[in-house]
C-alpha positions as CSV (number, residue, x, y, z in Angstrom):
1,X,-29.7,-290.6,196.1
2,X,-32.5,-290.5,198.6
3,X,-35.7,-292.3,197.7
4,X,-39.2,-290.9,198.2
5,X,-41.2,-292.5,201.0
6,X,-44.8,-293.6,200.5
7,X,-46.9,-291.8,203.1
8,X,-49.0,-294.6,204.6
9,X,-52.1,-294.5,206.8
10,X,-53.2,-297.6,208.7
11,X,-56.9,-298.5,209.1
12,X,-57.2,-300.7,212.2
13,X,-54.5,-300.6,214.9
14,X,-55.2,-303.9,216.5
15,X,-53.8,-307.5,216.2
16,X,-53.6,-307.6,212.4
17,X,-51.5,-304.3,212.4
18,X,-49.2,-305.5,215.2
19,X,-48.2,-308.4,213.1
20,X,-47.2,-306.0,210.3
21,X,-45.5,-303.4,212.4
22,X,-41.9,-304.8,212.0
23,X,-42.3,-305.0,208.2
24,X,-43.9,-301.6,207.8
25,X,-41.8,-299.7,210.4
26,X,-38.5,-301.0,209.0
27,X,-39.2,-300.5,205.3
28,X,-37.3,-297.5,204.2
29,X,-39.8,-296.9,201.3
30,X,-42.7,-296.4,203.8
31,X,-43.4,-293.7,206.4
32,X,-46.4,-294.2,208.7
33,X,-48.1,-290.9,208.9
34,X,-51.6,-291.7,210.3
35,X,-53.7,-294.4,211.8
36,X,-57.4,-295.0,212.6
37,X,-59.0,-297.1,215.2
38,X,-62.2,-296.7,217.3
39,X,-60.3,-297.6,220.5
40,X,-58.4,-294.7,222.1
41,X,-55.8,-297.0,223.6
42,X,-54.6,-298.2,220.1
43,X,-54.6,-294.6,218.8
44,X,-52.4,-293.5,221.8
45,X,-49.9,-296.3,221.3
46,X,-49.6,-295.6,217.6
47,X,-49.1,-291.8,218.2
48,X,-46.3,-292.6,220.7
49,X,-44.6,-295.2,218.6
50,X,-44.7,-293.3,215.3
51,X,-45.3,-289.7,216.1
52,X,-48.2,-289.8,213.7
53,X,-51.8,-288.5,213.7
54,X,-54.7,-290.7,214.6
55,X,-58.4,-290.7,213.9
56,X,-61.4,-292.6,215.4
57,X,-62.7,-293.5,211.9
58,X,-61.4,-294.8,208.6
59,X,-63.3,-292.0,206.9
60,X,-61.3,-289.3,208.8
61,X,-58.1,-291.2,207.9
62,X,-58.9,-291.3,204.2
63,X,-59.7,-287.6,204.3
64,X,-56.2,-286.7,205.5
65,X,-54.5,-285.1,202.5
66,X,-51.1,-286.4,203.7
67,X,-52.1,-290.0,203.4
68,X,-51.2,-291.5,200.0
69,X,-52.0,-295.2,200.7
70,X,-54.0,-297.0,203.3
71,X,-53.0,-300.4,204.8
72,X,-56.4,-302.1,205.7
73,X,-55.9,-304.0,208.9
74,X,-59.5,-303.8,210.2
75,X,-61.6,-306.9,211.0
76,X,-62.3,-308.9,207.8
77,X,-66.1,-308.1,207.8
78,X,-65.2,-304.4,207.4
79,X,-62.7,-304.6,204.5
80,X,-65.2,-304.1,201.7
81,X,-66.6,-300.9,203.2
82,X,-63.1,-299.5,204.0
83,X,-61.8,-300.3,200.6
84,X,-64.7,-298.4,199.0
85,X,-64.0,-295.4,201.3
86,X,-60.3,-295.6,200.4
87,X,-61.0,-295.6,196.7
88,X,-63.5,-292.8,197.0
89,X,-61.1,-290.6,198.8
90,X,-57.5,-291.4,197.7
91,X,-57.7,-293.6,194.6
92,X,-56.7,-297.1,193.8
93,X,-53.6,-297.8,196.0
94,X,-54.0,-301.1,197.8
95,X,-51.9,-303.0,200.3
96,X,-53.2,-305.8,202.5
97,X,-55.8,-308.5,201.8
98,X,-57.3,-309.5,198.5
99,X,-59.5,-307.3,196.3
């Protein structure tokens, strides 16, 4: 029986995300489908590693209808704003950090 994969987007493709890559990429329940980062270098690397779409903003990521859940890996001072955006666009799913 095949299990459904959760279609995950990642907000922030820098250091915090690189720490989580082995866990997320190797979890059979997760498929990384999109990422967001203001830096083009991080977006290009994410695209090449995961064959996924990327965006320059978290707002664009959360507007992607294929994204079911967002892992927030942005700098801590941005977490609150990004969590509000995630809730506004895709609901209550939350992974990463504390509410």
